[in-house]
Biopython code that builds the backbone (N, CA, C, O; Angstrom):
import numpy as np
from Bio.PDB.StructureBuilder import StructureBuilder

atoms = [
    (1, "MET", "N", (-39.511, -2.201, -19.806)),
    (1, "MET", "CA", (-39.652, -0.685, -18.995)),
    (1, "MET", "C", (-40.259, -0.516, -17.946)),
    (1, "MET", "O", (-40.482, -1.663, -17.560)),
    (2, "ASN", "N", (-40.658, 0.143, -17.258)),
    (2, "ASN", "CA", (-41.382, -0.455, -15.787)),
    (2, "ASN", "C", (-42.356, 1.589, -15.905)),
    (2, "ASN", "O", (-42.289, 2.606, -16.595)),
    (3, "GLY", "N", (-43.292, 0.922, -14.433)),
    (3, "GLY", "CA", (-43.569, 2.919, -14.865)),
    (3, "GLY", "C", (-43.471, 3.569, -13.771)),
    (3, "GLY", "O", (-44.252, 4.473, -13.475)),
    (4, "VAL", "N", (-42.533, 3.199, -13.062)),
    (4, "VAL", "CA", (-41.782, 4.057, -11.964)),
    (4, "VAL", "C", (-41.554, 5.536, -11.907)),
    (4, "VAL", "O", (-40.452, 6.072, -12.029)),
    (5, "LYS", "N", (-42.447, 6.016, -11.754)),
    (5, "LYS", "CA", (-41.755, 7.514, -11.727)),
    (5, "LYS", "C", (-40.674, 7.664, -11.136)),
    (5, "LYS", "O", (-40.850, 7.515, -9.926)),
    (6, "GLU", "N", (-39.480, 7.921, -11.431)),
    (6, "GLU", "CA", (-38.156, 7.948, -10.842)),
    (6, "GLU", "C", (-36.881, 8.675, -11.416)),
    (6, "GLU", "O", (-35.762, 8.850, -10.935)),
    (7, "TRP", "N", (-37.456, 9.041, -12.629)),
    (7, "TRP", "CA", (-36.455, 9.714, -13.046)),
    (7, "TRP", "C", (-37.070, 11.544, -13.348)),
    (7, "TRP", "O", (-38.181, 12.020, -13.580)),
    (8, "TYR", "N", (-35.753, 12.106, -13.195)),
    (8, "TYR", "CA", (-35.524, 13.809, -13.100)),
    (8, "TYR", "C", (-35.377, 14.123, -14.972)),
    (8, "TYR", "O", (-35.361, 13.095, -15.649)),
    (9, "VAL", "N", (-35.328, 14.793, -15.353)),
    (9, "VAL", "CA", (-34.436, 15.942, -16.360)),
    (9, "VAL", "C", (-34.429, 16.821, -16.041)),
    (9, "VAL", "O", (-35.393, 17.267, -15.417)),
    (10, "ARG", "N", (-33.299, 17.566, -16.306)),
    (10, "ARG", "CA", (-33.216, 18.796, -15.989)),
    (10, "ARG", "C", (-32.026, 19.127, -17.946)),
    (10, "ARG", "O", (-31.178, 18.506, -18.586)),
    (11, "MET", "N", (-32.632, 20.195, -18.037)),
    (11, "MET", "CA", (-33.227, 20.616, -19.901)),
    (11, "MET", "C", (-31.710, 21.853, -19.442)),
    (11, "MET", "O", (-31.382, 22.161, -18.296)),
    (12, "SER", "N", (-31.136, 22.268, -20.572)),
    (12, "SER", "CA", (-30.246, 22.873, -21.042)),
    (12, "SER", "C", (-30.307, 24.519, -19.970)),
    (12, "SER", "O", (-29.317, 24.851, -19.317)),
    (13, "ASP", "N", (-31.433, 25.251, -19.970)),
    (13, "ASP", "CA", (-31.347, 26.412, -19.519)),
    (13, "ASP", "C", (-31.813, 25.732, -17.633)),
    (13, "ASP", "O", (-32.124, 26.720, -16.968)),
    (14, "GLY", "N", (-31.877, 24.837, -17.043)),
    (14, "GLY", "CA", (-32.007, 24.585, -15.594)),
    (14, "GLY", "C", (-32.856, 24.614, -15.430)),
    (14, "GLY", "O", (-33.072, 25.332, -14.454)),
    (15, "ASN", "N", (-33.858, 24.135, -15.913)),
    (15, "ASN", "CA", (-35.341, 24.101, -15.369)),
    (15, "ASN", "C", (-35.174, 22.352, -15.079)),
    (15, "ASN", "O", (-34.413, 21.773, -15.853)),
    (16, "VAL", "N", (-35.843, 21.533, -14.023)),
    (16, "VAL", "CA", (-35.824, 20.186, -14.018)),
    (16, "VAL", "C", (-37.252, 19.848, -14.497)),
    (16, "VAL", "O", (-38.002, 20.823, -14.447)),
    (17, "TYR", "N", (-37.565, 19.211, -14.750)),
    (17, "TYR", "CA", (-38.829, 18.468, -14.832)),
    (17, "TYR", "C", (-38.816, 16.341, -14.390)),
    (17, "TYR", "O", (-38.080, 15.362, -14.516)),
    (18, "GLY", "N", (-40.110, 16.699, -13.881)),
    (18, "GLY", "CA", (-40.150, 14.981, -13.259)),
    (18, "GLY", "C", (-41.288, 14.993, -11.854)),
    (18, "GLY", "O", (-41.944, 15.948, -11.439)),
    (19, "PRO", "N", (-41.248, 13.910, -11.451)),
    (19, "PRO", "CA", (-40.382, 12.402, -11.732)),
    (19, "PRO", "C", (-41.641, 12.065, -13.302)),
    (19, "PRO", "O", (-42.736, 12.388, -13.762)),
    (20, "ALA", "N", (-40.194, 11.028, -13.590)),
    (20, "ALA", "CA", (-40.765, 10.691, -15.339)),
    (20, "ALA", "C", (-40.820, 8.634, -14.876)),
    (20, "ALA", "O", (-40.173, 7.977, -14.060)),
    (21, "ASP", "N", (-41.360, 8.442, -15.369)),
    (21, "ASP", "CA", (-40.826, 6.792, -15.633)),
    (21, "ASP", "C", (-40.069, 6.586, -17.481)),
    (21, "ASP", "O", (-40.321, 7.360, -18.404)),
    (22, "LYS", "N", (-39.316, 5.576, -17.559)),
    (22, "LYS", "CA", (-38.491, 5.163, -18.569)),
    (22, "LYS", "C", (-39.812, 5.689, -20.004)),
    (22, "LYS", "O", (-39.778, 6.683, -20.730)),
    (23, "ALA", "N", (-40.792, 4.609, -19.955)),
    (23, "ALA", "CA", (-41.420, 4.965, -21.430)),
    (23, "ALA", "C", (-41.611, 6.387, -21.308)),
    (23, "ALA", "O", (-41.619, 6.521, -22.531)),
    (24, "SER", "N", (-41.803, 7.800, -20.813)),
    (24, "SER", "CA", (-42.143, 9.179, -20.433)),
    (24, "SER", "C", (-41.050, 9.170, -20.865)),
    (24, "SER", "O", (-41.273, 9.045, -22.069)),
    (25, "LEU", "N", (-39.760, 9.223, -20.724)),
    (25, "LEU", "CA", (-38.353, 9.885, -21.191)),
    (25, "LEU", "C", (-38.874, 9.828, -22.492)),
    (25, "LEU", "O", (-39.482, 10.647, -23.182)),
    (26, "VAL", "N", (-38.266, 7.962, -22.781)),
    (26, "VAL", "CA", (-38.254, 7.817, -24.502)),
    (26, "VAL", "C", (-39.509, 8.530, -25.550)),
    (26, "VAL", "O", (-39.444, 8.457, -26.777)),
    (27, "SER", "N", (-40.301, 9.013, -25.025)),
    (27, "SER", "CA", (-41.469, 10.242, -25.509)),
    (27, "SER", "C", (-41.038, 10.662, -25.388)),
    (27, "SER", "O", (-40.166, 10.207, -26.128)),
    (28, "TRP", "N", (-40.381, 11.930, -24.730)),
    (28, "TRP", "CA", (-40.029, 13.171, -24.600)),
    (28, "TRP", "C", (-39.211, 12.940, -25.802)),
    (28, "TRP", "O", (-39.431, 13.526, -26.861)),
    (29, "ALA", "N", (-38.485, 12.283, -25.673)),
    (29, "ALA", "CA", (-36.443, 12.688, -26.517)),
    (29, "ALA", "C", (-37.137, 12.361, -28.345)),
    (29, "ALA", "O", (-36.691, 12.789, -29.409)),
    (30, "GLU", "N", (-38.098, 11.642, -28.140)),
    (30, "GLU", "CA", (-38.654, 10.683, -29.575)),
    (30, "GLU", "C", (-39.074, 12.367, -30.026)),
    (30, "GLU", "O", (-38.364, 12.958, -30.838)),
    (31, "ASP", "N", (-40.407, 13.100, -29.346)),
    (31, "ASP", "CA", (-40.815, 14.803, -29.578)),
    (31, "ASP", "C", (-40.131, 15.171, -29.655)),
    (31, "ASP", "O", (-40.369, 15.738, -30.720)),
    (32, "GLY", "N", (-38.924, 15.535, -29.345)),
    (32, "GLY", "CA", (-37.425, 16.340, -29.549)),
    (32, "GLY", "C", (-37.145, 16.638, -28.313)),
    (32, "GLY", "O", (-35.938, 16.487, -28.123)),
    (33, "ARG", "N", (-37.800, 17.054, -27.221)),
    (33, "ARG", "CA", (-38.223, 16.900, -26.275)),
    (33, "ARG", "C", (-36.960, 17.763, -25.058)),
    (33, "ARG", "O", (-36.717, 18.735, -24.343)),
    (34, "ILE", "N", (-36.520, 16.473, -25.585)),
    (34, "ILE", "CA", (-35.041, 15.929, -24.686)),
    (34, "ILE", "C", (-33.394, 15.660, -25.499)),
    (34, "ILE", "O", (-32.951, 14.725, -26.165)),
    (35, "ASP", "N", (-33.143, 16.231, -25.306)),
    (35, "ASP", "CA", (-31.495, 16.528, -26.478)),
    (35, "ASP", "C", (-30.233, 15.719, -25.357)),
    (35, "ASP", "O", (-30.439, 15.276, -24.227)),
    (36, "PRO", "N", (-29.069, 15.731, -26.055)),
    (36, "PRO", "CA", (-28.419, 15.571, -26.000)),
    (36, "PRO", "C", (-27.668, 16.209, -25.181)),
    (36, "PRO", "O", (-26.564, 15.765, -24.866)),
    (37, "SER", "N", (-28.159, 17.375, -24.695)),
    (37, "SER", "CA", (-27.598, 18.622, -23.538)),
    (37, "SER", "C", (-27.990, 18.287, -22.546)),
    (37, "SER", "O", (-27.211, 18.590, -21.643)),
    (38, "SER", "N", (-29.069, 17.658, -22.140)),
    (38, "SER", "CA", (-30.198, 17.079, -20.766)),
    (38, "SER", "C", (-29.377, 16.469, -20.016)),
    (38, "SER", "O", (-28.216, 16.164, -20.288)),
    (39, "SER", "N", (-30.089, 16.233, -18.835)),
    (39, "SER", "CA", (-29.503, 15.290, -18.330)),
    (39, "SER", "C", (-30.518, 14.528, -17.229)),
    (39, "SER", "O", (-31.629, 14.857, -16.813)),
    (40, "LEU", "N", (-29.850, 13.624, -17.000)),
    (40, "LEU", "CA", (-31.351, 12.901, -16.029)),
    (40, "LEU", "C", (-30.230, 12.095, -15.203)),
    (40, "LEU", "O", (-29.204, 11.435, -15.365)),
    (41, "SER", "N", (-31.655, 12.897, -13.575)),
    (41, "SER", "CA", (-31.183, 11.288, -12.302)),
    (41, "SER", "C", (-32.396, 11.382, -11.071)),
    (41, "SER", "O", (-33.304, 12.094, -10.644)),
    (42, "LYS", "N", (-31.787, 10.301, -10.890)),
    (42, "LYS", "CA", (-32.767, 9.657, -9.925)),
    (42, "LYS", "C", (-33.472, 10.310, -8.407)),
    (42, "LYS", "O", (-34.600, 10.368, -7.917)),
    (43, "ASP", "N", (-31.987, 10.773, -7.992)),
    (43, "ASP", "CA", (-32.225, 11.868, -6.530)),
    (43, "ASP", "C", (-31.943, 13.062, -6.905)),
    (43, "ASP", "O", (-31.697, 13.602, -5.826)),
    (44, "ARG", "N", (-31.744, 14.234, -8.102)),
    (44, "ARG", "CA", (-31.282, 15.245, -8.313)),
    (44, "ARG", "C", (-30.446, 15.808, -7.207)),
    (44, "ARG", "O", (-30.467, 16.799, -6.478)),
    (45, "ILE", "N", (-29.637, 14.657, -7.413)),
    (45, "ILE", "CA", (-28.285, 15.094, -7.028)),
    (45, "ILE", "C", (-26.654, 14.730, -8.018)),
    (45, "ILE", "O", (-25.562, 15.273, -8.185)),
    (46, "LYS", "N", (-27.407, 13.422, -8.489)),
    (46, "LYS", "CA", (-26.155, 13.162, -9.502)),
    (46, "LYS", "C", (-27.195, 13.190, -11.103)),
    (46, "LYS", "O", (-28.360, 12.948, -11.418)),
    (47, "TRP", "N", (-25.987, 13.620, -11.741)),
    (47, "TRP", "CA", (-27.013, 13.992, -13.425)),
    (47, "TRP", "C", (-25.911, 13.393, -14.346)),
    (47, "TRP", "O", (-24.742, 13.776, -14.397)),
    (48, "THR", "N", (-26.481, 12.387, -15.065)),
    (48, "THR", "CA", (-25.611, 11.844, -15.899)),
    (48, "THR", "C", (-26.429, 12.950, -17.130)),
    (48, "THR", "O", (-27.369, 13.736, -17.018)),
    (49, "PRO", "N", (-25.504, 12.532, -18.360)),
    (49, "PRO", "CA", (-25.889, 13.690, -20.092)),
    (49, "PRO", "C", (-27.477, 12.043, -20.631)),
    (49, "PRO", "O", (-27.616, 10.822, -20.566)),
    (50, "ALA", "N", (-28.096, 13.084, -21.019)),
    (50, "ALA", "CA", (-28.985, 12.396, -20.982)),
    (50, "ALA", "C", (-28.731, 10.788, -22.394)),
    (50, "ALA", "O", (-29.274, 9.760, -22.799)),
    (51, "GLN", "N", (-27.673, 11.549, -22.556)),
    (51, "GLN", "CA", (-27.021, 10.344, -24.351)),
    (51, "GLN", "C", (-26.642, 9.673, -23.603)),
    (51, "GLN", "O", (-26.672, 8.664, -24.309)),
    (52, "LEU", "N", (-26.084, 9.158, -22.215)),
    (52, "LEU", "CA", (-25.978, 7.801, -21.818)),
    (52, "LEU", "C", (-26.695, 7.243, -21.490)),
    (52, "LEU", "O", (-26.427, 6.372, -20.662)),
    (53, "MET", "N", (-28.513, 7.491, -22.124)),
    (53, "MET", "CA", (-29.029, 6.361, -22.133)),
    (53, "MET", "C", (-29.734, 5.782, -22.657)),
    (53, "MET", "O", (-30.874, 6.202, -22.855)),
    (54, "ASP", "N", (-29.377, 4.772, -23.015)),
    (54, "ASP", "CA", (-29.167, 3.667, -24.525)),
    (54, "ASP", "C", (-30.961, 4.043, -25.168)),
    (54, "ASP", "O", (-31.130, 4.261, -26.368)),
    (55, "GLU", "N", (-32.055, 4.062, -24.246)),
    (55, "GLU", "CA", (-33.194, 3.520, -25.035)),
    (55, "GLU", "C", (-33.740, 4.587, -25.192)),
    (55, "GLU", "O", (-34.905, 4.711, -25.570)),
    (56, "LEU", "N", (-32.526, 6.033, -24.765)),
    (56, "LEU", "CA", (-33.232, 7.347, -25.133)),
    (56, "LEU", "C", (-33.043, 7.432, -27.303)),
    (56, "LEU", "O", (-33.604, 8.063, -28.199)),
    (57, "GLY", "N", (-32.229, 6.666, -27.242)),
    (57, "GLY", "CA", (-31.571, 6.500, -28.762)),
    (57, "GLY", "C", (-31.008, 7.699, -28.822)),
    (57, "GLY", "O", (-31.692, 8.469, -29.497)),
    (58, "MET", "N", (-30.049, 8.169, -28.394)),
    (58, "MET", "CA", (-29.156, 9.623, -28.578)),
    (58, "MET", "C", (-27.934, 9.680, -28.293)),
    (58, "MET", "O", (-27.065, 10.190, -27.586)),
    (59, "LYS", "N", (-28.356, 8.461, -29.680)),
    (59, "LYS", "CA", (-26.676, 8.591, -30.555)),
    (59, "LYS", "C", (-26.227, 9.939, -31.436)),
    (59, "LYS", "O", (-25.086, 9.990, -31.895)),
    (60, "TRP", "N", (-26.743, 10.532, -31.552)),
    (60, "TRP", "CA", (-26.232, 11.666, -32.627)),
    (60, "TRP", "C", (-25.951, 12.509, -33.296)),
    (60, "TRP", "O", (-26.154, 13.706, -33.091)),
    (61, "LEU", "N", (-25.198, 11.784, -34.627)),
    (61, "LEU", "CA", (-23.866, 13.083, -34.793)),
    (61, "LEU", "C", (-23.765, 14.317, -35.465)),
    (61, "LEU", "O", (-23.846, 14.180, -36.686)),
    (62, "VAL", "N", (-23.607, 15.535, -35.058)),
    (62, "VAL", "CA", (-23.306, 16.337, -35.756)),
    (62, "VAL", "C", (-22.294, 17.097, -36.681)),
    (62, "VAL", "O", (-21.302, 17.728, -36.316)),
    (63, "GLU", "N", (-22.600, 16.967, -37.525)),
    (63, "GLU", "CA", (-21.382, 17.591, -38.820)),
    (63, "GLU", "C", (-21.146, 19.782, -38.365)),
    (63, "GLU", "O", (-21.850, 20.658, -38.868)),
    (64, "LEU", "N", (-20.837, 19.846, -38.094)),
    (64, "LEU", "CA", (-20.021, 20.845, -38.615)),
    (64, "LEU", "C", (-19.398, 21.456, -39.779)),
    (64, "LEU", "O", (-18.682, 22.449, -39.646)),
]
sb = StructureBuilder()
sb.init_structure("model")
sb.init_model(0)
sb.init_chain("A")
sb.init_seg("    ")
for serial, (resi, resn, name, xyz) in enumerate(atoms, 1):
    if name == "N":
        sb.init_residue(resn, " ", resi, " ")
    sb.init_atom(name, np.array(xyz, "f"), 0.0, 1.0, " ", f" {name:<3s}", serial, name[0])
structure = sb.get_structure()
């Protein structure tokens, strides 16, 4: 993981945080501050679901 702060996180409530590096994103995910409903972007234009970044370990299973 590099220390380049290039990632932005958009929460489900619309708030955007960043820029942050991948190590920070991983830490935030481990702390539960990023969840599968969050989105990630490098340019704040194209957003990707956080659960698609393997490094974040968002392979959650929810049983209803």
